[in-house]
N, C-alpha and C positions, 0 to 999 in steps of 0.2 A: 664744276668740284664734287656736285651731285654723284656722276660715272666713277668718280674716282676714290668716293666714299664708300659707294656700293663697290668698288672692286676689293678696296679694302676690307670689308667685310665678307668677301668671296673666300679670299687668302685665306681666312680664319675659321674657315666654315670648310664643312665635307659634307659633298653629298653623294652616298650609297647607291647604288642602283642596280637590283637585282632581277634580270630577265629569268627566260624559260619556258619551255611547254608547258601544257597541263601534267598536273598529277606530279613536278618537279618536287613540288615542295615549296614551290619560293612563296608564296603565301605563310606560313608558318614561321616559317626561316627568317623572313625581313622582321614579323615580327618580334620573335626572338633578339635579334639582332639587335633592333633598336633597346631594344628594353635593356639588354644588357650592357649596351654602351651608352645608356643614357641619350640617344636619339632622339628625337620626334619620327613619327611612322607618319609615311603619304601613300593615304587609300585613294589611287588612281581612280579605280572603279565607282568609288563613290561619288566619286565627280560625275562620271556618265550617267549614274542614278540617278542623282540630283537634279541634272537638264533635262534627263527623261521625264522624271515624275513632272518638271515644270511642264515640260511639252504637253503629256496628260492632262494635267489639271487645266491648260491653258486650251486642247481641244486641238493644238496643233497637228495641221494631216504627216504622220508622219513617212508617209511615203514621198514627201517633196521635198527633198533635198534644202532647195536656197529657201525655202519658209524656213527650216529646220535652223538653219544656220545664221539666219537674220533675228531670228527668237532668241536663239543662243546667246547672243552679241549684247541683247538688252537683260538678260538676267545675271544677277549676282553671287556668287559661289564662297565661300568663305569655308576653310581646313584650318582647325585648331584643336590639340588635345583631344583626336580622333571623333569631334564632333564634323557634322556638315551640317552648314544654314544655307540656305536658300533662301534669295532678298532677306537677311537677317533672321528664318526662323530655323530653329533646329530639325531636319530632315530626317534625322540617323533614324528612324523609326521605319518612317515612310519609305523608303526607298529600298527596301527590304522584300515588299510585298512582289508574290507571282508575277501581275500585271508590269510593275516596272522591270522584271527580269526577263522575259519574252520579248520586252520591247527596245531595251537597251542598244539591239545590235541597228535600229534603224539611225541612232544618233552616231553610233560610234565606226560604224562604216561611211560617213559622209567627209570627205576632206577638209571641207570648211570649217566643220565644226569641230574635228580631232586639231586643227589649227588653232581654233579657239582655245580648246580647253589646253591643252600642251602648254599652251602660254600660261594661261593661270595655275598651271600647276608648277612651272618657272618662279612665277611670282610669289608662291606661296614657298617657294621651297628657296628664296633668297636668302641670304644672312643667318640660317636655318641650320646644323646639323641633322641631316635629314635622311632616313632609308625609303628607298622608293621601290615598288615591282611591277613586272609586268610584264609586254611582250618586247615593247621598242624605247623602254626608256633609256638605255643607255645610247643605240643608236640615234634615236629620235630626237628625242624632249630634252635628254639631258646629255649630249653629244662632250660637253667641255666637264663632266663629272669626271672627279678623280679617279674613284674606285669603282668599278663598272665588273659585274658579277653576272655569268651564264650559266644558272643551273640546270642540271638536264640528268635524265637517267636513260637507260633502255629503254626501248616501248614496252615490253612484257614486267619489265621493274614498277615502270608506271600505271599500267592497268590491275598489276596484284595491289598497289596502294591504294587505284580508286573501288578495287574491288571491298576490300575492308572498309573502307568510308562508306559506300553504298550499303554493305553489310553491320555497318554501326546504326542506320537509320531503317533496317528493318526490310531494305530490298536485297534481292540475290538476285544475279547475274554471273553467267559463262564467263569464262577469261576469254573466250574465242568473242562473246558479244561486246562486252567492253574494249575488247583490243579492237575491235572493227571500228565503234562509234570513238576511238579515240585516233587513229590512224586518219579518218576522216576529219577530225578536227584539228587535226596537226596539218594535213595537207591544204585545207580551208587558211590556217591562220599563216601558212609560208608562202600563200599565194594572193593576200587579202593586197588591195591597190596601194593603202595607206594604214599603216602600223600593223608590218608584217611580221612575222614571228624571225630572227632571227639574233645573233651575238655581234655585239659594237666590235671594229677591229682591234680595238686595244683592250676589249673585255678579258677576265681571265674564266675559262670554262674551268667549272665542277662537276665531274662525275658523280651521282652519289651512290649508285652502284655499290652494294658491296657496305655502307656506310650507317653508322647509327645517326641519329637526328643530332646527340649531340655532339659528333665528333665533325658534321657538316657545320652546325655550328662553332665550333673552334675555329673549323680553319678559316671561316669567315670572318671573326670577332679577329685573327690574329694578323689577317691578309689587312681589312680595316686599320688597324692597330699601327700597321706599319705605313700605311699611308699616312694616319697620321702625323706620324714623325719625320 
């Protein structure tokens, strides 16, 4: 009976996955799509950051995969109203520190940890209209999602956007330097053992070259509404 009730909920809710390479604009678009459709937004990165913060606090050896997996299995993570809670504590601010940012890769690259956090993401999304973004949301985390989008753009266009972001924060790099770093990250993301960057087979690929942000938003919102119908 419980499984039937959960399936009934899932039939009347919609998960929207937005994947894509760095610089494609998927994060800002995902927030806007969720806001316009009155869906919830799932910040998957916040879950990894919270797990990383917990490991740092507990003094877990970040290079020991087995220890990390065992530790993550014992913590409690909750996400609601864009607030991340670690064992009941709101850590939405603490997870944004440089120490967490530089350490998150240790957890993100451990298959057993990704399996656990992917299940937490599914549990959070169950019974909710939700928008989620990342590298592998449509292909791995939510393979049964009814609306999958792969947002991309040419390498040069993405590099130009990154340059503008850096300039806004007072950092000025050449297009060659930004493009080189971006290409290296793309390669690493595509070659990862787990959570590698790729479009799900049934994803709608949207290339944003030459499109204004509002045009991309409109296209995605219209796509989601068509799936809702």
